N, C-alpha and C positions, 0 to 999 in steps of 0.2 A: 530761518526759516517762521520761526516764533515772531520774531520782528516784525514778519510781515502781516501777519493775523492781528499782531496787537498795533498795528499802523491798519489798518483795517478797521480796526472799533476807533481810534482816533481820529479818524477822520469820515466817519460814517456820514454827517453829515454838509463834507467838504464836495462840491462838486467843479471848485477849478482846480487846477493844478496837473499834477500828471503821476500815473502810476505803473508801476517798472511789469514786465509778465509774471515778474515772482507775488508780486503783490494783488496781481489779481486771481493766477491760479491754485495759491494755496488758501488762500480763505477760500475760494469754492470747495476743496479737498477738504477742510475743518468743517467748513459748513452743514456739506451734503455726511459726512461722517457726527455729527452734530443731530441732524434729523433722524438719522438710523438709531439712535439711541436716545432720545426723544418715542422716537415710534414703538419703539421694543418698551419702554417706561408705559406709553399712552396704554399698550394693548396686555399689558402685565394687570396695570390698574381701572382697565375696565369695567365702568359701573359702579364704580364707588365714589363716595365722595372724593377721597384721595386722586380718583382717576381726573374728578373734573378740573381740578384744582391743576394736576399738569398739562391738562388740555389749555386751561387757560395761559398758565405763563409759556405753553408753545408759543400760544396764538401771539402772545406780544414777541419774544424771543423771533419769532418767523418774521413779520412786521417788519422789525429792528433789523433782520439777516436783509431783507427783500430790498429796504430803502437805500443800507451799505453796497450789496451787491448793484441798484441803478449806479449810486455815486463811484463803486469804484471802476466798472464801467465806463461810463462817460469818462472816470482821469486817465482810463488807456486808450481810448481813443483820442484825447488829448495829445497822450504821448507820442500816439504814431501820425500824428497832425491831420488827423480829423477830429470834425466838430461834432461834439457833443449830441447831436440829433440824430448821429446816425445809430445810434442806441437805438431808434425803432423800427431799422429794416429786420431786428430778427422776428417780430410782428408778422412777417410776411410768411407764409407758410412755404417750408421747405429751404427752399433758396437764402429766406433770411435767417436761419440759423449758421448755411453754413457757411455767409457773406460775414457774420460777426464773430465766427469762431473766425476767419480770417484775420481778418480786423485787427483781434486779440492776440492774435499769433506776431503780429508784424513788428518789425527791429522798432528801439523809441527814435525819433529824430532829436535831433540840439538843438531847433532853430523856434519849439514853440517857447512861448511867454509865460503865459498864466501857469 
């Protein structure tokens, strides 16, 4: 489980290759927990100089996690033998999020080369 999260950070700018379902869903859960912790700390330090610093750090971490989520989603699409361009389907209201979730839970295929 921790290996999957470490792979997330090691491959943050890697948009080629594949990712397993575990490599996709474990970082999602860890990053969600990280966001809750940051929100709690920001709430405790709101209005102070340290609160501004924490918010600044959160913004940097959020940007890196955002790029990493795009990367792991593209690699997960490759693993299910789909083009990385399917990433954009999630921006179609309602049906797009359902469709990307279905694509994320599809099993890996053995014939993907990149």
